[in-house]
C-alpha positions in Angstrom: 57.9 23.8 -47.6 60.6 26.6 -47.6 61.2 26.5 -43.8 64.0 25.3 -41.7 63.4 22.6 -38.9 61.4 23.7 -36.0 63.6 25.4 -33.3 64.9 23.0 -30.5 62.9 24.2 -27.6 59.5 23.8 -29.8 60.4 20.3 -31.0 58.7 18.6 -27.9 55.5 20.9 -28.4 55.5 19.9 -32.3 55.7 16.2 -31.5 52.5 16.4 -28.8 50.6 18.5 -31.4 51.3 15.9 -34.0 50.4 13.1 -31.8 47.0 15.0 -31.0 46.5 15.5 -34.6 47.1 19.1 -34.8 49.0 21.2 -36.9 49.4 24.5 -39.2 46.0 24.0 -40.3 44.3 22.8 -37.2 46.0 24.6 -34.4 43.7 23.7 -31.6 42.1 27.2 -31.2 39.0 28.7 -32.6 38.6 32.5 -33.9 35.6 32.6 -31.3 36.4 32.6 -27.9 34.6 30.0 -26.1 31.9 31.5 -23.7 33.3 29.8 -20.7 36.6 31.5 -21.3 34.9 35.2 -21.4 35.5 35.6 -17.7 39.1 35.0 -18.1 39.7 37.8 -20.5 41.8 40.4 -18.9 39.2 43.2 -19.4 37.0 41.2 -17.1 39.2 39.9 -14.5 38.2 41.1 -11.2 41.6 42.0 -10.2 41.9 44.5 -13.4 38.4 46.0 -13.5 35.3 47.0 -11.3 32.8 45.5 -13.8 31.6 41.9 -13.8 31.2 40.1 -17.1 27.1 39.9 -16.4 27.0 43.8 -16.1 29.1 44.6 -19.1 26.9 42.0 -21.2 23.8 43.9 -20.1 25.3 47.3 -20.7 26.4 46.3 -24.2 22.8 45.0 -24.9 21.5 48.3 -23.7 24.0 50.8 -25.4 25.6 48.9 -28.3 28.9 49.9 -26.9 31.7 47.7 -27.1 33.0 45.7 -24.1 36.3 47.6 -24.1 34.5 50.8 -23.7 32.3 49.5 -20.9 34.8 47.9 -18.5 36.0 50.2 -15.7 39.6 49.7 -15.0 40.9 49.5 -11.7 43.8 52.2 -10.6 46.3 49.4 -10.3 45.5 48.2 -13.7 45.4 51.7 -15.1 48.9 52.0 -13.7 50.2 49.2 -15.5 48.9 50.6 -18.6 50.8 53.9 -18.1 54.0 52.2 -17.3 53.9 49.9 -20.3 53.4 53.2 -22.3 56.1 54.9 -20.9 58.6 52.0 -21.1 57.8 51.5 -24.5 57.9 55.2 -25.6 60.6 57.0 -23.2 63.1 54.1 -22.3 65.6 52.3 -24.4 65.0 48.5 -24.5 67.7 46.3 -26.0 66.3 43.9 -28.3 69.2 41.2 -28.7 69.8 38.7 -31.5 66.9 36.5 -30.8 63.2 37.1 -31.8 62.2 36.9 -28.0 65.0 39.0 -26.7 63.0 42.4 -27.0 60.1 41.0 -24.9 62.2 39.6 -22.3 64.1 42.7 -21.7 60.9 44.9 -21.9 59.2 42.9 -19.4 62.4 42.9 -17.1 62.2 46.6 -16.9 58.5 46.9 -16.3 58.6 44.3 -13.5 61.7 46.3 -12.0 60.0 49.7 -12.1 56.5 48.0 -10.8 58.3 46.3 -7.7 60.8 49.2 -6.9 58.8 52.3 -7.5 55.0 51.9 -8.5 53.8 49.3 -5.9 55.3 51.2 -3.0 53.4 54.3 -4.1 50.1 52.4 -5.1 48.2 54.0 -2.0 48.7 57.5 -3.5 47.8 56.3 -6.9 44.5 54.9 -5.6 43.8 58.2 -3.7 44.3 60.2 -6.8 41.9 57.8 -8.6 39.2 57.8 -6.0 39.4 61.4 -5.8 39.0 61.9 -9.7 36.0 59.6 -9.5 34.2 61.7 -6.8 35.0 64.9 -9.0 33.7 63.2 -11.9 30.6 62.0 -10.0 29.7 65.6 -9.1 30.1 66.8 -12.7 28.1 64.1 -14.4 25.3 64.4 -11.9 25.2 68.2 -12.4 25.1 68.0 -16.1 22.4 65.3 -16.2 20.4 67.7 -13.6 20.8 70.7 -15.8 19.8 68.7 -18.9 16.6 67.6 -17.1 15.6 70.9 -15.7 12.7 71.0 -18.5 11.2 68.0 -16.8 10.8 66.7 -13.5 13.2 63.4 -13.4 14.3 61.5 -10.7 17.7 62.2 -9.6 20.3 59.6 -10.7 21.7 57.3 -8.7 25.3 56.8 -9.7 26.0 54.1 -7.4 23.4 51.7 -8.7 24.8 48.6 -10.3 22.0 46.1 -10.9 18.7 45.7 -12.6 19.5 48.2 -15.6 17.0 46.6 -17.7 14.5 47.8 -15.1 15.0 51.3 -16.4 12.8 50.2 -19.3 10.4 47.9 -17.8 8.8 50.0 -14.8 5.1 49.4 -15.9 2.3 51.4 -17.4 2.7 54.5 -15.1 6.6 54.8 -15.9 6.4 54.0 -19.4 8.8 56.1 -21.4 7.6 58.8 -23.9 9.5 59.7 -26.8 11.3 63.1 -26.2 10.3 65.9 -28.6 13.0 68.0 -30.3 11.6 71.4 -28.6 12.0 69.6 -25.2 15.8 70.3 -25.0 16.3 66.7 -24.3 17.0 65.3 -27.5 19.8 62.8 -27.3 21.5 64.1 -30.4 21.1 67.8 -28.9 22.5 66.8 -25.6 25.4 65.2 -27.4 26.2 68.3 -29.4 26.0 70.5 -26.4 28.2 68.1 -24.3 30.6 68.1 -27.0 31.0 71.6 -27.3 31.3 71.8 -23.3 34.1 69.5 -23.6 36.1 71.3 -26.2 35.7 74.5 -24.1 36.8 72.7 -21.1 39.9 71.0 -22.7 40.7 74.5 -24.0 41.1 75.6 -20.4 43.9 73.3 -19.8 44.5 71.1 -16.9 41.9 72.6 -14.7 39.2 71.6 -17.3 40.4 67.9 -17.6 37.7 66.5 -15.4 34.9 68.5 -17.1 36.2 67.6 -20.7 36.4 63.8 -19.7 32.9 63.9 -18.2 31.3 65.8 -21.1 33.0 63.6 -23.8 31.7 60.6 -21.7 28.1 61.9 -21.5 28.1 62.8 -25.4 29.4 59.3 -26.3 26.8 57.6 -24.1 23.9 59.7 -25.4 24.7 59.0 -29.0 24.9 55.4 -28.1 21.5 55.0 -26.6 19.8 57.2 -29.5 17.0 55.4 -30.8 17.2 52.5 -28.1 15.4 54.5 -25.3 12.0 56.4 -25.2 13.1 59.4 -23.1 16.3 60.9 -21.6 14.6 60.9 -18.5 14.3 57.1 -18.4 17.7 56.8 -19.4 19.5 59.1 -17.1 20.6 56.7 -14.7 21.7 54.5 -17.3 23.8 57.4 -18.8 25.1 58.6 -15.4 26.5 55.2 -14.7 28.1 54.4 -17.9 29.4 57.9 -18.5 31.0 57.8 -15.1 32.9 54.7 -16.0 34.0 56.0 -19.2 35.1 59.2 -17.9 37.1 57.6 -15.1 38.9 55.5 -17.6 40.2 58.5 -19.5 40.6 60.9 -16.4 42.0 58.2 -14.1 44.4 57.0 -16.7 45.7 60.5 -17.1 46.2 61.5 -13.5 47.7 58.0 -12.8 50.0 58.4 -15.7 51.3 61.9 -14.3 52.1 59.7 -10.8 53.9 57.1 -13.2 56.0 59.7 -15.1 57.4 60.4 -11.5 58.0 56.9 -10.7 60.0 56.5 -14.3 61.9 59.4 -13.8 63.0 58.3 -10.2 63.8 54.9 -11.6 66.1 56.7 -14.3 67.7 59.0 -11.8 68.7 56.0 -9.7 70.4 54.5 -12.5 69.9 51.3 -14.7 67.6 52.7 -17.1 68.4 54.9 -20.1 65.8 57.6 -21.5 65.6 57.8 -25.2 67.0 61.1 -26.6 64.8 63.8 -28.4 65.9 63.6 -31.9 65.3 66.3 -34.7 65.1 65.2 -37.5 63.5 62.1 -36.1 63.7 58.9 -38.0 60.6 56.4 -38.2 60.5 52.9 -39.3 57.1 51.4 -39.9 56.8 47.7 -40.9 53.3 46.9 -42.3 52.1 43.4 -43.2 49.7 40.6 -42.2 50.0 38.6 -38.8 52.7 36.1 -39.0 54.4 37.7 -42.1 57.8 38.3 -40.4 57.5 41.9 -39.4 59.4 41.5 -36.1 62.2 39.3 -38.2 63.2 42.5 -39.8 64.8 44.3 -36.8 68.2 42.9 -37.2 68.0 44.4 -40.8 66.7 47.5 -39.6 69.1 47.7 -37.0 71.9 47.7 -39.7 69.9 50.1 -41.7 69.9 52.6 -38.7 73.7 52.5 -38.7 73.9 53.1 -42.3 72.1 56.3 -41.9 73.7 57.4 -38.9 71.0 56.9 -36.3 71.9 55.0 -33.2 69.7 51.8 -32.7 69.6 52.4 -29.0 67.8 55.7 -29.5 64.8 54.1 -31.2 61.5 53.5 -29.4 60.7 49.9 -30.2 56.9 49.5 -30.6 55.8 46.0 -30.7 52.8 45.7 -28.7 52.7 41.9 -28.8 55.2 42.0 -26.2 52.7 43.4 -23.5 50.8 40.3 -23.7 52.7 38.4 -21.1 52.7 41.5 -18.8 49.1 41.6 -18.9 48.5 37.8 -18.4 50.3 34.9 -16.8 49.7 32.4 -19.5 50.7 29.5 -16.9 47.4 30.4 -15.1 45.3 29.3 -18.0 46.3 25.6 -17.7 45.0 23.7 -20.9 43.5 26.8 -22.3 46.8 28.6 -22.7 46.4 28.6 -26.4 43.7 31.2 -25.9 46.2 33.5 -24.1 46.6 35.9 -27.1 42.9 36.3 -27.6 42.2 36.8 -23.7 44.6 39.7 -24.0 43.5 41.1 -27.2 40.7 43.7 -26.1 43.1 45.2 -23.4 46.1 45.2 -25.8 44.2 47.3 -28.3 43.2 49.7 -25.6 46.7 50.3 -24.2 47.9 50.5 -28.0 45.5 53.3 -28.5 46.8 55.1 -25.4 50.3 54.8 -26.8 49.2 56.5 -29.9 47.9 59.5 -27.9 51.1 59.7 -25.4 53.6 59.8 -28.6 51.2 62.4 -30.3 51.5 64.5 -27.0 55.3 64.0 -26.9 55.7 65.2 -30.6 53.4 68.1 -29.8 55.9 69.1 -27.0 58.7 68.9 -29.1 60.0 65.6 -27.3 60.0 63.3 -30.7 62.3 60.3 -30.7 63.3 57.8 -33.2 60.5 55.3 -33.8 60.5 51.6 -35.1 56.9 50.1 -35.2 56.2 46.4 -36.2 52.6 46.3 -35.1 49.5 45.0 -36.8 46.3 46.4 -35.4 43.2 45.3 -36.8 41.7 48.1 -39.0 45.1 50.0 -39.2 45.1 49.3 -43.3 41.6 50.5 -43.7 41.8 54.2 -44.5 40.3 55.5 -47.7 40.7 59.3 -47.1 43.5 61.2 -48.5 44.4 62.2 -44.8 45.3 58.8 -43.9 48.9 59.7 -43.2 47.3 61.9 -40.5 46.2 58.7 -38.5 49.5 57.0 -38.3 52.5 57.6 -35.7 54.7 57.8 -38.7 53.3 61.5 -39.4 55.6 62.6 -36.5 58.9 61.7 -38.3 61.0 63.7 -40.7 62.6 60.9 -42.5 60.2 57.8 -42.7 60.9 54.2 -43.8 57.8 52.1 -44.8 58.5 48.3 -45.2 55.6 46.2 -46.6 55.8 42.3 -46.1 54.3 40.4 -49.0 54.1 36.8 -47.5 52.0 33.9 -49.3 48.8 33.1 -47.3 50.1 29.4 -46.7 53.3 30.7 -45.4 51.5 32.9 -43.1 49.6 29.9 -41.7 52.8 27.8 -41.3 54.8 30.7 -39.6 52.0 31.4 -37.1 52.2 27.5 -36.1 55.8 27.7 -35.5 55.5 30.9 -33.6 52.9 29.1 -31.5 55.0 26.0 -30.7 57.9 28.2 -29.8 56.3 31.1 -27.9 52.8 30.1 -27.1 51.0 32.7 -29.4 48.3 30.7 -31.1 46.0 32.0 -33.7 43.1 30.5 -35.7 43.6 29.9 -39.2 40.6 31.9 -40.3 41.7 34.8 -38.2 45.2 34.8 -39.9 43.6 34.6 -43.4 41.1 37.4 -42.7 44.0 39.6 -41.3 46.0 38.9 -44.5 43.0 40.1 -46.8 42.5 43.2 -44.6 46.4 43.9 -45.0 46.7 43.1 -48.8 43.6 45.1 -49.4 44.7 48.2 -47.5 48.3 48.3 -48.4 48.1 50.0 -51.8 46.1 53.0 -50.5 48.3 53.5 -47.5 51.4 53.4 -49.6 50.2 55.7 -52.3 49.0 58.3 -50.0 52.4 58.4 -48.3 54.5 58.2 -51.4 52.7 61.2 -52.9 53.6 63.4 -49.7 56.1 66.2 -50.7 56.6 67.6 -47.1 58.5 64.4 -45.8 61.3 62.2 -47.1 59.6 58.9 -47.6 61.5 55.7 -48.5 59.6 52.6 -49.0 60.1 48.9 -49.8 57.9 45.8 -50.3 59.5 42.6 -49.5 58.7 39.1 -50.6 59.1 36.8 -47.5 58.5 33.5 -49.3 61.9 32.6 -48.0 63.4 30.1 -45.6 63.3 31.3 -41.9 66.5 33.3 -41.2 67.0 34.3 -44.9 66.7 37.8 -45.9 63.5 38.5 -47.8 63.7 39.6 -51.6 63.1 43.1 -52.5 60.0 43.4 -54.5 59.9 47.3 -55.2 61.2 50.2 -53.5 61.9 53.9 -53.8 61.7 57.5 -52.6 58.4 59.5 -52.5 56.7 59.4 -55.9 59.6 57.4 -57.6 59.3 53.7 -57.4 61.6 50.7 -58.9 59.6 47.6 -59.4 62.0 44.4 -59.4 59.2 41.7 -59.2 56.0 42.2 -61.1 54.8 39.0 -59.9 54.7 39.8 -56.1 53.0 43.2 -57.0 50.3 41.2 -58.6 50.1 38.9 -55.6 49.2 41.9 -53.3 45.8 41.8 -55.5 45.6 37.9 -55.6 46.1 37.2 -52.0 43.0 39.3 -51.3 40.9 36.6 -52.5 41.9 33.8 -50.5 39.2 31.6 -48.8 39.2 32.2 -44.9 37.4 28.9 -44.3 40.2 27.1 -46.1 41.3 23.8 -44.2 44.5 23.2 -46.3 46.7 25.1 -48.8 44.7 23.3 -51.7 41.6 25.3 -50.5 42.9 28.7 -50.3 42.1 29.7 -53.8 39.4 27.0 -54.4 36.7 29.3 -54.8 38.6 31.5 -57.5 37.6 30.6 -61.1 40.6 29.9 -63.3 40.0 33.0 -65.2 40.0 35.1 -61.9 43.5 33.6 -61.0 45.2 34.7 -64.2 47.9 37.4 -63.9 46.1 40.1 -66.0 43.3 40.0 -63.6 45.6 40.9 -60.6 47.2 44.1 -62.3 45.0 46.7 -60.0 47.9 47.7 -57.8 50.5 48.1 -60.7 48.0 50.2 -62.4 47.5 52.2 -59.5 51.2 52.9 -59.1 51.6 54.0 -62.7 48.5 56.3 -62.5 49.4 57.9 -59.3 53.0 58.2 -59.1 55.6 60.3 -61.0 57.9 57.7 -62.3 57.7 54.1 -62.2 60.8 52.1 -63.3 60.6 48.3 -64.1 64.0 46.5 -63.7 65.4 43.0 -63.3 65.3 41.7 -59.7 68.7 40.0 -60.0 70.8 42.6 -61.8 69.0 45.9 -61.5 68.8 46.6 -65.3 66.0 48.8 -66.4 63.6 47.6 -69.1 60.7 50.1 -68.8 60.3 53.7 -67.4 56.8 55.2 -67.2 56.5 58.8 -66.3 53.2 60.3 -65.4 51.3 57.4 -66.8 53.3 57.3 -70.2 56.0 55.0 -71.4 59.1 57.2 -72.1 61.8 54.7 -72.2 62.3 51.1 -73.1 65.4 48.7 -73.4 64.1 46.2 -76.0 66.5 43.5 -75.2 66.1 43.7 -71.5 62.1 43.8 -71.8 62.3 40.8 -74.3 64.0 38.9 -71.3 61.7 40.0 -68.6 58.6 39.4 -70.7 59.6 35.8 -71.0 58.0 35.5 -67.5 54.1 35.3 -68.1 53.4 37.2 -64.8 55.6 40.2 -66.0 54.2 40.2 -69.3 50.6 40.5 -68.2 51.7 43.4 -65.9 53.7 45.1 -68.7 50.7 44.7 -71.0 48.4 46.2 -68.6 50.6 49.2 -67.8 52.1 50.0 -71.0 49.9 48.5 -73.8 51.6 48.3 -77.1 55.1 48.3 -75.7 55.3 44.7 -76.1 54.7 44.7 -79.5 57.8 47.0 -80.2 60.6 45.4 -82.2 63.4 44.4 -79.7 66.3 46.7 -80.7 69.0 47.9 -78.4 69.9 51.3 -79.3 71.5 52.8 -76.3 73.6 51.6 -73.5 71.9 49.5 -70.7 70.7 51.6 -67.6 70.7 50.1 -64.3 68.8 51.2 -61.0 72.5 52.3 -59.6 72.9 54.7 -62.4 69.8 56.6 -61.3 70.2 56.3 -57.5 73.8 56.8 -55.8 74.6 54.0 -53.3 73.9 56.1 -50.2 70.3 56.7 -51.3 69.6 52.9 -51.8 68.3 51.9 -48.3 66.8 48.7 -48.9 66.9 45.7 -46.5 65.9 42.8 -48.9 68.1 40.8 -51.5 68.3 42.0 -55.0 70.8 43.0 -57.7 74.3 41.8 -58.2 75.4 43.0 -54.8 72.8 41.8 -52.8 73.2 38.1 -53.8 
């Protein structure tokens, strides 16, 4: 394997795992959390939420909503969420030379502000939360009462916490009757009306925050129970209870966040913490790739790039949500189940991550944008089919945006994930790793092509082959600005398609592509991404990875320039030959004559415009 030996501090863990018969393909953790561990999930721990596992399970069965929506966070936990967000987005955090330094430095800042500023003010935080809940209680109760005026419903009891299924099992005299459309109580009609009221309240600014949160929650719940409950009157108690918790999570976080703002500002005033300065134009670096593909290991190279383009590295908000995990959960408290630590924090981490998006969006709208670096993989973050995909990412707030797409072979992903687990305790099941890789490689092309075609921002992109030894710079596969791309490694562009076809149930490297026929594995059957580039981008240059010599230029889908000699050399590789045959049929049949001086990438792009991180070309080794 192309990896260096295990780090010294992981050697003992590796030896113990080997003795237990464990390894990269048998990491000792399954993709499905064992039922006995569910109460240990951070979204169910009694210190963090008011809701019990049993209650949330029952609510999920009744509403179909996810666990993460149904839990009701305590104010102390909301305070931690808001602090994690502000330290991430507002304060400068040193990342250091080691992979783990960013997490260590980040958590030290969070711990200090918690102890010195947030905890001493916790009584006020709890009081603000309690008052918000009482306010929401009144709004939800009034909204339900108005909705039910056409009938004679029982008054909802917002404090009821048990026997929810009894709402649907009250005997013949209380049997639910389906609501007619003209009754005024149709679930979908109610949801639409509450959405309108929420929008109107939100437009009123801060005074309407509570009403907006309450109406949004009621609309969400009424749609969730549509088709599951006979009448709104029967379901009013359920709707009241669930909507109140949903609204508390939203409004409570908002108001607690305002108090956390004060504490962070006070911490900055007292010294020791540096706020990130507003930057215009803002530079955004966004690294995308499968789990364990090496996203975080690019940071030293991105640091150097920031210096090259005149952006101070200390001015970047470093967004890497995985570093929050050990602030959300004490892995040491899990005993022999420590390997499930990442899974036990995954739901809550996703909640905070989405809150971070909204917080940064608000900063941008207020003109307080900073430089951003993101190296997160959020499940579902690639699966956008709309041409408006770019509006759904934080990158939209930058004026100069750098995208880095990691292409790492599936077997290397499994090996890297294992090494990370041994050294840092972040274990991941093999089928999860492979499933995430399929998602990543399936979504990359559309994400890339949508951004590359934008004309309102400066977009630089680079695809990187990370099938290299740990500690070595990845190889540049392709790069460019906006709708002009330079393809240096055709095989890796084909791999983006081939890697989507892995067997997620593989138990060894030999089983990764075992279900694929020999025909399906052939290069000519993996040219889809390359064809998309040629058809949707203005210019696609094909150049030699080692020298940068261009052998083919396709402009608006047509071959307009060919270096016969360089083409003949490139086509000696079967993968390159298959790729060229797909995107420029007939070019390979031309006689290899050299009628003009060789053309290199450096002839078309001045050095200051070549902002790649990977190795390629004569000057890149």
